[in-house]
C-alpha positions as CSV (number, residue, x, y, z in Angstrom):
1,M,111.7,76.1,124.0
2,P,110.2,74.7,127.2
3,T,106.5,74.1,126.8
4,C,103.5,73.4,128.9
5,S,101.0,70.8,127.9
6,P,97.7,69.2,129.1
7,I,95.9,68.7,132.3
8,A,96.5,67.6,135.9
9,S,94.8,67.5,139.2
10,R,94.2,70.4,141.5
11,R,94.3,70.5,145.3
12,S,92.1,73.1,147.0
13,P,93.9,75.2,149.5
14,F,92.9,75.0,153.2
15,G,92.6,78.3,155.1
16,A,94.2,76.9,158.2
17,L,97.4,76.6,160.2
18,L,100.4,74.9,158.7
19,L,101.3,72.5,161.4
20,T,104.3,70.9,159.9
21,A,106.4,71.5,156.9
22,V,108.8,68.6,156.9
23,G,111.3,69.1,154.0
24,A,111.8,65.4,154.2
25,L,114.5,66.6,152.0
26,L,115.9,63.2,151.1
27,A,118.3,64.7,148.5
28,A,120.6,61.7,148.9
29,C,118.5,59.3,151.0
30,G,119.9,55.9,150.4
31,A,118.0,52.6,150.7
32,R,120.5,49.9,151.6
33,P,119.2,46.4,151.1
34,S,120.7,43.7,153.3
35,A,123.1,41.4,151.6
36,G,122.8,37.7,152.5
37,P,125.8,35.8,153.7
38,G,128.1,35.0,150.8
39,S,126.0,36.9,148.3
40,G,129.0,38.8,147.1
41,K,126.8,41.7,146.0
42,P,127.9,45.3,146.9
43,P,125.3,47.5,148.7
44,E,122.9,49.3,146.3
45,F,121.9,52.9,146.7
46,V,118.7,54.4,145.2
47,E,118.7,58.2,144.5
48,M,115.4,59.7,145.5
49,Q,113.9,63.2,144.8
50,P,113.2,65.5,147.7
51,V,109.7,65.3,149.1
52,V,107.7,67.8,151.2
53,I,105.0,66.7,153.6
54,E,102.5,69.3,154.8
55,S,99.8,68.9,157.4
56,Q,96.9,71.4,157.5
57,T,93.7,71.7,159.5
58,G,90.7,72.0,157.2
59,D,87.5,73.9,157.8
60,D,86.0,70.8,159.3
61,G,88.7,70.6,162.0
62,H,90.3,67.5,160.6
63,I,94.0,67.4,159.9
64,K,94.9,66.6,156.3
65,T,98.3,65.7,155.1
66,E,99.8,66.1,151.7
67,A,103.1,64.9,150.3
68,Y,104.5,66.2,147.0
69,D,107.7,66.5,145.0
70,A,108.9,68.8,142.3
71,E,107.7,66.6,139.4
72,M,104.2,66.4,140.9
73,L,103.9,70.2,141.2
74,F,105.3,70.6,137.7
75,E,102.7,68.2,136.2
76,Q,99.9,69.9,138.1
77,A,101.1,73.3,136.9
78,R,101.3,72.1,133.3
79,G,97.7,70.8,133.5
80,A,96.4,74.1,134.9
81,F,98.2,76.0,132.2
82,D,96.8,74.0,129.4
83,G,93.4,74.3,131.0
84,Q,94.0,78.1,130.8
85,R,93.8,78.3,134.6
86,F,96.8,80.6,134.5
87,D,96.5,82.0,138.1
88,E,96.6,78.4,139.4
89,A,99.5,77.4,137.2
90,E,101.5,80.5,138.2
91,R,100.9,79.6,141.9
92,L,102.0,76.0,141.4
93,Y,105.2,77.0,139.4
94,G,106.0,79.5,142.2
95,K,105.5,76.8,144.8
96,L,107.9,74.5,142.9
97,L,110.5,77.3,142.7
98,E,110.2,78.1,146.4
99,R,110.2,74.5,147.7
100,F,112.6,72.9,145.2
101,P,115.0,75.6,144.0
102,Q,117.7,73.0,143.2
103,S,115.4,70.8,141.1
104,D,116.2,70.0,137.5
105,L,112.8,71.3,136.7
106,S,113.3,74.7,138.2
107,I,114.8,76.4,135.1
108,T,111.9,75.3,132.9
109,A,109.5,76.4,135.7
110,I,110.9,79.9,135.6
111,Y,110.1,80.1,131.8
112,N,106.7,78.6,132.2
113,R,105.8,80.8,135.2
114,G,106.8,83.8,133.0
115,L,104.3,82.6,130.4
116,C,101.6,82.4,133.1
117,L,102.4,86.0,134.3
118,E,102.3,87.1,130.6
119,H,98.8,85.6,130.2
120,L,97.7,87.3,133.4
121,K,99.0,90.6,132.0
122,Q,101.6,91.0,134.8
123,Y,104.1,92.0,132.3
124,G,106.7,93.4,134.6
125,Q,107.0,90.2,136.6
126,A,106.9,88.2,133.4
127,A,109.8,90.2,132.0
128,A,111.9,89.6,135.2
129,H,111.3,85.8,134.8
130,F,112.3,85.7,131.2
131,R,115.3,87.8,131.8
132,R,116.4,85.4,134.5
133,Y,115.7,82.4,132.3
134,S,117.8,83.8,129.4
135,Q,120.7,84.3,131.9
136,I,120.7,80.7,133.1
137,A,119.5,78.8,130.0
138,T,121.9,76.0,129.0
139,S,121.5,76.2,125.2
140,L,121.6,79.1,122.7
141,K,118.1,78.2,121.5
142,D,116.7,78.4,125.0
143,K,118.5,81.7,125.7
144,R,117.0,83.2,122.5
145,D,113.5,82.0,123.5
146,G,113.9,83.8,126.9
147,E,115.2,87.0,125.3
148,F,112.4,87.2,122.8
149,R,109.7,86.8,125.5
150,W,111.6,89.2,127.7
151,G,111.6,91.8,124.9
152,Y,107.9,91.3,124.3
153,N,107.1,91.9,127.9
154,L,109.4,94.9,128.1
155,V,107.4,96.5,125.4
156,Q,104.1,95.5,127.0
157,T,105.2,97.0,130.4
158,G,106.4,100.2,128.8
159,D,110.1,99.9,129.3
160,F,110.8,101.0,125.8
161,P,114.5,102.1,126.3
162,M,115.5,98.7,127.6
163,A,113.5,97.0,124.8
164,L,115.4,99.1,122.3
165,D,118.7,98.1,123.8
166,L,117.7,94.4,123.8
167,Y,116.5,94.3,120.2
168,T,119.3,96.3,118.9
169,R,121.7,93.9,120.4
170,L,119.8,90.9,119.1
171,L,119.8,92.3,115.5
172,I,123.6,92.2,115.6
173,E,123.6,88.5,116.3
174,T,124.3,86.2,113.3
175,D,122.3,83.2,114.4
176,L,118.8,84.7,113.9
177,S,116.5,83.5,111.1
178,P,114.6,85.9,108.9
179,A,111.5,85.2,111.0
180,D,113.4,86.0,114.2
181,R,114.7,89.3,112.6
182,A,111.1,90.1,111.4
183,E,110.0,89.9,115.1
184,C,112.9,91.9,116.3
185,Y,112.2,94.7,113.9
186,L,108.5,94.6,114.7
187,R,109.0,94.9,118.5
188,R,111.7,97.6,118.1
189,G,109.5,99.5,115.8
190,I,106.7,99.4,118.4
191,A,109.1,100.7,121.0
192,L,110.2,103.5,118.7
193,L,106.5,104.3,117.9
194,R,105.7,104.6,121.6
195,L,108.7,107.0,122.0
196,S,107.3,109.1,119.2
197,R,110.3,108.4,117.0
198,Y,108.0,107.9,114.0
199,G,110.5,107.9,111.2
200,E,112.7,105.2,112.8
201,A,109.6,103.2,113.7
202,E,108.4,103.3,110.1
203,K,111.7,102.0,108.8
204,D,111.8,99.1,111.3
205,L,108.2,98.1,110.4
206,R,109.1,98.0,106.7
207,R,112.1,95.9,107.5
208,S,109.9,93.6,109.5
209,L,107.6,93.1,106.5
210,D,110.6,92.5,104.2
211,Q,112.1,89.9,106.6
212,A,108.6,88.2,107.0
213,A,108.2,88.0,103.2
214,Q,111.7,86.4,103.0
215,A,110.9,84.0,105.9
216,Y,107.6,82.8,104.4
217,Q,108.4,83.0,100.7
218,G,106.0,85.9,100.3
219,E,103.0,83.8,101.6
220,L,101.8,86.2,104.3
221,M,98.1,85.5,104.3
222,N,96.9,84.9,107.9
223,N,100.4,85.7,109.1
224,E,100.1,87.3,112.6
225,L,103.5,89.1,112.4
226,A,102.8,90.7,109.0
227,A,99.3,91.8,110.1
228,E,100.7,93.4,113.2
229,A,103.4,95.2,111.3
230,H,100.8,96.8,108.9
231,F,98.6,97.6,112.0
232,R,101.5,99.4,113.8
233,R,102.3,101.4,110.6
234,G,98.6,102.5,110.7
235,E,99.1,103.6,114.3
236,I,102.1,105.7,113.3
237,Y,100.1,107.7,110.8
238,Q,97.1,107.9,113.0
239,R,99.2,109.5,115.7
240,M,100.8,111.9,113.2
241,C,97.3,112.8,112.0
242,R,96.1,113.6,115.5
243,E,99.1,115.7,116.2
244,V,98.3,118.1,113.4
245,T,96.2,120.9,115.0
246,L,94.0,123.3,113.0
247,K,94.8,126.9,114.0
248,L,94.4,130.3,112.4
249,P,95.3,132.1,110.3
250,V,93.2,130.6,107.4
251,E,96.1,130.0,105.0
252,S,98.0,128.1,107.6
253,M,94.9,126.1,108.5
254,K,94.4,125.1,104.9
255,D,97.9,123.6,104.8
256,D,97.4,121.9,108.2
257,L,94.2,120.3,107.0
258,A,95.8,119.1,103.8
259,E,98.6,117.5,105.8
260,K,96.1,116.0,108.3
261,A,94.2,114.4,105.4
262,R,97.4,113.0,103.9
263,F,98.3,111.3,107.2
264,F,94.7,110.1,107.5
265,R,94.9,108.3,104.1
266,Q,98.3,106.8,104.9
267,S,96.9,105.4,108.2
268,Q,93.8,104.2,106.4
269,A,95.8,102.4,103.8
270,S,97.9,100.6,106.4
271,F,94.9,99.5,108.4
272,I,93.3,98.1,105.2
273,D,96.6,96.3,104.5
274,A,96.3,94.7,108.0
275,L,92.7,93.7,107.2
276,N,93.7,92.1,104.0
277,V,96.2,89.7,105.7
278,R,93.0,88.1,107.1
279,Q,94.4,87.2,110.5
280,S,91.4,87.3,112.8
281,Y,92.8,89.2,115.8
282,W,94.5,92.0,113.9
283,A,91.7,92.2,111.3
284,T,89.2,93.1,114.1
285,A,91.8,95.5,115.6
286,A,92.2,97.2,112.2
287,G,88.5,97.4,111.7
288,L,88.1,99.2,115.0
289,K,90.9,101.6,114.1
290,L,89.5,102.4,110.7
291,G,86.3,103.6,112.4
292,E,88.3,105.4,115.0
293,L,90.0,107.4,112.2
294,Y,86.7,109.0,111.3
295,E,85.8,109.7,114.9
296,D,89.1,111.4,115.4
297,F,88.8,113.5,112.3
298,Y,85.3,114.6,113.5
299,T,86.7,115.6,116.9
300,D,89.7,117.4,115.4
301,I,87.6,119.5,113.1
302,L,85.3,120.5,115.9
303,S,88.4,121.5,117.9
304,A,89.7,123.8,115.1
305,E,90.4,127.3,116.2
306,V,87.6,129.9,115.5
307,P,88.0,133.6,115.2
308,A,88.3,135.4,118.6
309,D,85.5,137.9,117.7
310,F,82.8,135.2,117.4
311,D,80.3,136.0,120.2
312,K,78.7,133.3,122.3
313,D,75.6,132.9,120.2
314,T,77.5,132.9,116.9
315,K,79.8,130.2,118.3
316,R,76.9,128.1,119.3
317,F,75.2,128.4,115.9
318,Y,78.5,127.7,114.2
319,F,79.2,124.5,116.1
320,V,75.6,123.2,115.8
321,E,75.7,123.7,112.1
322,L,79.2,122.3,111.9
323,R,78.2,119.2,113.7
324,K,75.4,118.8,111.2
325,K,77.9,119.0,108.3
326,L,80.2,116.5,110.0
327,V,77.6,113.9,110.6
328,P,78.7,111.9,107.5
329,L,82.1,111.3,109.2
330,L,80.3,109.8,112.2
331,E,78.0,107.7,109.9
332,Q,81.1,106.5,108.0
333,S,82.6,105.5,111.3
334,L,79.4,103.8,112.4
335,S,79.2,101.8,109.1
336,I,82.8,100.6,109.6
337,Y,82.1,99.5,113.2
338,E,79.0,97.6,112.0
339,K,81.0,95.8,109.3
340,N,83.7,95.0,112.0
341,I,81.0,93.3,114.2
342,T,79.7,91.4,111.2
343,M,83.2,90.2,110.3
344,S,83.9,89.2,113.9
345,E,80.7,87.1,114.0
346,R,81.6,85.5,110.6
347,I,85.1,84.5,111.7
348,G,84.2,83.7,115.3
349,A,86.5,86.3,116.8
350,Q,85.9,87.5,120.4
351,N,88.5,89.8,121.8
352,E,89.0,93.2,123.3
353,W,88.8,94.9,119.9
354,V,85.4,93.5,119.2
355,K,84.2,94.5,122.7
356,E,85.5,98.1,122.2
357,T,83.7,98.2,118.8
358,E,80.4,97.2,120.4
359,T,80.9,100.0,123.0
360,R,81.6,102.6,120.3
361,L,78.7,101.5,118.2
362,S,76.3,102.3,121.0
363,R,77.9,105.7,121.7
364,L,78.0,106.8,118.1
365,R,74.4,106.0,117.5
366,S,73.4,108.1,120.5
367,L,75.7,111.0,119.3
368,I,74.3,110.9,115.8
369,E,70.7,110.9,117.1
370,S,71.4,113.8,119.5
371,T,73.0,115.8,116.7
372,H,70.0,115.5,114.5
373,R,67.7,116.5,117.4
374,E,69.9,119.5,118.0
375,D,69.7,120.5,114.4
376,A,65.9,120.7,114.5
377,A,65.6,122.8,117.6
378,E,68.7,124.4,119.0
379,A,70.1,125.7,115.7
380,L,66.9,127.7,114.9
381,E,67.0,129.2,118.4
382,A,70.7,130.1,118.0
383,A,70.0,131.6,114.6
384,A,67.2,133.7,115.9
385,R,69.4,135.1,118.6
386,A,72.2,135.7,116.1
387,A,69.8,137.6,113.8
388,A,68.5,139.8,116.7
389,A,72.1,140.7,117.7
390,P,73.9,143.8,116.3
391,P,75.4,143.1,112.8
392,S,78.8,141.5,112.8
393,T,81.1,141.1,109.8
394,N,82.2,137.7,111.2
395,A,78.7,136.3,111.9
396,P,77.6,133.5,109.5
397,A,74.7,134.3,107.2
398,P,71.3,132.7,108.1
399,G,71.1,129.3,106.6
400,S,74.8,129.0,105.9
401,T,77.6,127.4,107.8
402,P,81.2,128.6,107.5
403,P,83.8,126.0,107.1
404,P,86.3,125.5,110.0
405,A,87.7,129.0,109.9
406,G,88.4,128.9,106.2
407,A,89.4,125.2,105.9
408,P,88.3,123.3,102.7
409,A,84.9,121.7,102.8
410,A,86.2,118.3,101.4
411,L,87.0,115.7,104.0
412,P,88.4,112.2,103.6
413,S,86.1,109.3,102.7
414,A,86.7,105.6,102.7
415,A,87.7,105.8,99.1
416,G,90.0,108.8,99.6
417,G,87.5,111.2,97.9
418,A,85.3,113.8,99.4
419,I,82.1,113.2,101.4
420,L,81.0,116.8,101.9
C-alpha cells in the first residue's frame, strides 16, 4: 500500500499574478559533454525529470521565482500529511497531478490524495480517487488497497448500493485473508443497516466477528474491527427499538412495549460488548449510545398514544405526572454519560463521541431540573383544574398517574430489570 510519511517544507502562496509558467519540460533534455580528440568515448546522455519554474509578484511588489519538480512536491505533500496538515497535503498532491501527470509518482499521489480527502471528510472525492487508483494499480495488492478504501468512502458518502455491489464482488474473490473478509462483511453490514435491511445486516456483522476471531486467533481485545462490529449490531437493535410505536388499543400497546423492551436489551447488550473490547474510540461511542438508549425510551413513552377523550387539562396533568415517573430513565442516562466522560478522561480519548456526551450531559441536567420544578407547581395546578372539571370516567384519580394508556409500569434498567 502506498504510504505517506514525515515532514517537509512549505511554501506560502502569493496572492498575485502568475507571470510565467515555464514547463521547462525537459522530459528528455540531454546534456552532451564534449569529447576530446581521440578520446574514443561515445557521447553521454543524462535523463532529467521535468521541472516547472514559476514567477509571482508578492505583496511587497517583488518578483519571486520558484522551481520545482514532481519529487519535490511529493516530499512536501508527505511532510504535510504526516504533520496532519491534510488540506495542504491535498493541495500539493493535486498540484503534482496537474503539473506532472506522466510522473512515476502520479499513481501513488492519487492514492495519497484520496487519504487526504478522506481525512478532510470529503468522502465523495476520496471515493473517486480510490476508484481511479484501483483501476490503474499495477499489482493485485495495490488494487485491493484501493478497493477497500473506495468501499469505505462509498459507505461514508451514503452510496450504499454501490458499496453493496463492491463488497459482494470482493467477497467472491479467493485472495482475501480472514481479516480482509472481516472488513468486507463489516462494511457491507453497515450499508445494509443504512438501507434498513436489518436481518441481512445482522448476519454480515456476525460473519465479520467470526472472521475477525479467525484472523486474530480469538484475541480481539482492543481490536477496532471487532469493536465496530459490536457497535453496529447495537445500532441495528436501537433502530428497531425506535421503530416500535406505542399505540392503542391497550392490549396491542402492551405487546408493542414488550417488543420495544426486547430490542432495547439486545441493543444494550451489543453496546456493552463493544465497550468490553476496550478500544478507546468505539468504547466512547458505545458509552454515548448506552445513554442515548434511555433517552430514546423516555421520549418514546412520552410519545405513546393517549385516549382521544382526555381533555386538555387531563392531558397536561397526565404528562406532568408521567414525566415525573420517567425521571429515573433520564437519571440512568445521565449516570451513563458521566461514566463515559470519566472513562474518556482516564484513557485520554478526545473525539466527537466525547464532545456529544458533554453536550447531552448539560441538556439532561437541565431537563431533569425543570421536570422536578414542574412537579412541584404545575402538576398541582393541573390537578386542581381537573378536580373542578365535570367528572370523567377517563380522568386520572388525584394523586395517581395512569401508565401510558395501559402499558406495563416496568421499564428497562441497566441490569435488564425494572426501575419503576
